[in-house]
C-alpha positions, 0 to 999 in steps of 0.5 A: 671777669665780672660782666659775663657776656653771654650773647650779640646780635644786630636787630633785625628788621623781622624784630620790629614793630610798626614803629621802629622798636624791637617787638616785646616778644623779641626781648626774651627770645634774645635772653633765652639765646642768651640762656642758650649761652650760659648753659653752653658756659656751665656745660648743659651744652648739645652734647651733654644733654644728648648724654646726659638727658639733663636741660633747663627749664625756666619756671619764670622769667620777667622784664622789664623795658626800660628803653626804646632799642630800634633797627639796626643797633646792635645788642649785646646781653649781659648775664649775672648769676644771683644764686643757685641752689643744687636744682635751681638756677636765677639769673639776670641779662640786661640788654645793653647796646655801644654809646648808651651807658642803661642799661636797655631792658632786664630781665630776671629768670628762674630755671629748673635742671631736668632730667628730660625722662621724667621730665622731673626736677634734678640735682646740677651736675658735680661739674655745673655745679663748679660752672656756676660758682665760679660764675658765683666768685668772680661775680661778687663784685657785682652788685644785685641788678636794680630790678630783681625782686621785682614784683607786679602790683598797682600801687598802694594793694 
């Protein structure tokens, strides 16, 4: 099971702009919902967050807008774990739709596991670390996504 689908949605009318395209901000919203689903998958669901006082914060997010996404399109997010350590999680979300083989958009993100009482960084629980390692092992054969590790800069600088 290398492909981990974390979120599915139709594109809503209030998410599109005057050109009928998905607005920039709503790409991040969709990817944010996918992160929420990933959190549930690794044991950081609402009940666990309430009991442990631990959650994930987004430290950095890059979005690459690759192809048009229009009103009514049925889309889904695939999530790949790029890596993790004691407190951080590096992920890549890609946006897809049926009948189109190319990635519509991608979002590379760095997340931090946080003790909300601080708030301050905190190590993942053994259970979450185990769940993450299982996902990494399942996705081991996946290539590194093309847009991972990119920086924003003008050519020649």
